[in-house]
C-alpha positions in Angstrom: 56.0 -36.2 -29.1 54.8 -35.9 -25.6 54.5 -32.2 -26.0 52.4 -32.7 -29.1 49.9 -34.9 -27.3 49.6 -32.4 -24.5 48.9 -29.6 -26.9 46.5 -31.7 -29.0 44.6 -32.8 -25.8 44.3 -29.2 -24.5 43.0 -28.0 -27.9 40.6 -30.9 -28.2 39.3 -30.3 -24.7 38.9 -26.5 -25.4 37.0 -27.3 -28.6 34.7 -29.8 -26.8 34.0 -27.2 -24.0 33.1 -24.5 -26.6 30.8 -26.9 -28.5 29.2 -28.1 -25.3 28.4 -24.6 -24.1 27.0 -23.4 -27.5 24.6 -26.3 -28.0 22.5 -25.4 -24.9 22.2 -21.7 -25.6 19.2 -21.9 -28.0 17.0 -23.8 -25.5 17.7 -21.6 -22.5 15.8 -18.3 -22.4 17.6 -16.0 -20.0 15.5 -12.9 -20.6 13.5 -11.6 -17.7 9.8 -11.0 -18.0 8.6 -7.4 -18.3 8.6 -5.5 -15.0 4.8 -5.2 -15.1 4.3 -9.0 -15.3 6.7 -9.5 -12.4 4.9 -6.9 -10.2 1.5 -8.4 -11.1 2.6 -11.9 -10.1 4.0 -10.6 -6.8 0.8 -8.8 -6.0 -1.4 -11.7 -6.8 0.5 -13.9 -4.4 0.6 -11.4 -1.5 -2.0 -10.9 1.2 -3.0 -7.4 2.3 -1.5 -6.2 5.6 -3.1 -2.9 6.4 -2.0 -3.0 10.0 1.6 -3.2 9.0 1.1 -0.4 6.5 -0.3 1.8 9.3 2.6 0.9 11.6 5.1 1.8 8.8 3.4 5.1 8.0 3.6 6.2 11.6 7.1 5.0 12.0 8.1 7.2 9.1 6.3 10.2 10.7 8.1 9.7 14.0 6.7 10.0 17.5 3.5 12.1 17.5 1.8 13.6 20.5 -2.0 13.2 20.5 -2.0 10.0 18.4 -5.3 8.2 18.8 -6.1 4.5 18.0 -9.9 4.9 18.2 -12.3 2.4 19.7 -15.3 1.4 17.7 -17.3 3.9 19.7 -14.9 6.7 18.8 -15.0 5.6 15.1 -18.7 6.4 15.2 -18.9 9.4 17.5 -15.6 11.2 16.8 -14.6 10.1 13.2 -18.2 9.8 12.0 -18.0 6.4 10.4 -21.0 4.1 10.2 -19.6 0.7 11.3 -22.6 -1.1 9.7 -20.8 -0.4 6.3 -17.4 -1.6 7.4 -15.9 -5.1 7.5 -12.4 -4.1 8.8 -11.0 -0.7 9.9 -7.4 0.4 10.5 -7.5 4.0 11.7 -5.1 6.4 13.5 -5.6 10.1 13.8 -4.1 13.0 15.8 -6.2 15.0 18.3 -7.0 18.5 16.9 -4.7 20.3 19.4 -1.7 18.4 18.0 -2.3 18.9 14.2 -3.3 16.5 11.4 -1.6 13.3 10.5 -4.5 10.9 9.9 -4.7 7.5 8.2 -7.9 5.7 7.5 -7.8 2.2 5.9 -11.3 0.7 5.6 -12.6 -2.4 4.1 -16.2 -1.9 3.2 -18.6 -4.8 3.4 -19.3 -6.3 0.0 -22.5 -5.5 -1.8 -25.4 -3.3 -0.7 -27.5 -2.8 2.4 -31.3 -3.4 2.6 -32.0 0.1 1.1 -29.9 -0.8 -2.0 -27.1 1.5 -1.0 -23.5 0.4 -1.8 -21.5 -0.1 1.4 -18.4 1.1 -0.5 -20.2 4.3 -1.6 -21.3 4.9 2.0 -17.7 4.5 3.3 -16.5 7.0 0.6 -19.1 9.5 1.7 -18.2 9.1 5.4 -14.5 9.7 4.6 -15.3 12.8 2.4 -17.3 14.2 5.3 -14.5 13.5 7.7 -12.1 15.3 5.4 -14.4 18.3 5.3 -14.8 18.3 9.1 -11.1 18.2 9.7 -10.5 21.0 7.2 -13.1 23.1 9.1 -11.4 22.2 12.5 -8.1 23.6 11.3 -9.4 26.6 9.4 -9.2 28.8 12.5 -6.6 26.8 14.4 -3.8 26.0 11.9 -1.3 24.2 14.2 1.6 22.5 12.4 0.3 23.4 9.0 -2.7 21.2 9.6 -5.1 23.3 7.5 -3.1 22.6 4.4 -2.6 19.0 5.3 -6.3 18.5 5.8 -7.2 20.2 2.5 -4.7 18.1 0.6 -6.0 14.8 2.0 -6.3 12.1 -0.7 -9.0 9.4 -0.9 -8.4 6.3 -3.1 -9.1 2.6 -3.3 -6.5 -0.2 -3.2 -7.1 -3.9 -3.2 -10.8 -3.5 -2.1 -9.8 -1.1 0.7 -10.9 2.6 0.8 -8.0 4.7 2.1 -7.8 8.3 3.2 -4.4 9.8 3.8 -4.1 13.1 5.6 -0.4 13.3 6.3 2.5 15.6 5.8 3.8 13.4 3.0 0.9 11.7 1.3 3.2 10.4 -1.5 5.3 8.4 0.9 2.3 7.2 2.8 0.7 6.0 -0.5 3.9 4.1 -1.4 3.7 2.3 1.9 0.0 1.5 1.3 0.8 0.1 -2.1 3.6 -2.0 -0.7 1.4 -3.6 2.0 -1.9 -3.7 0.2 -1.8 -5.4 -3.2 -4.0 -4.2 -6.0 -5.9 -7.4 -6.2 -6.5 -9.8 -3.3 -6.6 -13.5 -3.5 -10.0 -14.1 -1.8 
C-alpha cells in the first residue's frame, strides 16, 4: 500500500507540473522582434561618438608615419575647410610624403548662412574639393598606392555628420563609423 501511495503521489505531482507549465505558455510571447526593429531601438538610444570612431579606424590601420591631427588653422589652410560652416570636426590625415589614409567626420551647422546657402552643402563641396586635391597630389607621386586610395574615397552622411573616408579599407572604416555614429541622433 505504501508503494501505491508513492507512485500515486509521483504521478499526481508530475501531472500538476505539466498542467502548471502549459497554462502559462499562451500568455508568454518568447519571439524576438525583427532584427531591424532591434537595431533601430539601439540606434535611437545611442549618442554619436565620432572621436571614438576616429580612434578605432586608426587603430585598425596601425601606426602611421606622417599622421596629422590638424589645428583649426590647418583645417582651413591645408585641408581647405571653411570653419564657418562646421559645428564639430574630427579629422586626421596623412602628410603627402607618407601616402593617403584620411578620415574627415564633420558636423555642419544647421540651416543656412546669410546668403541662403546650406551649411551642409558647403561642407559637401569642401570635401569634394579636398578629394580632388588629394587625387591630384598623388597623380605624379603614387606612394603606397595613394593615387588609387584618393580616387576611391567615399563621401556619405550618417546621423547628421558628413563623412569622407580615404583609407586602404573604406568598407571597414565605414563599419566603424556606423557603429559609433547612429543613423538618427537624439537631439
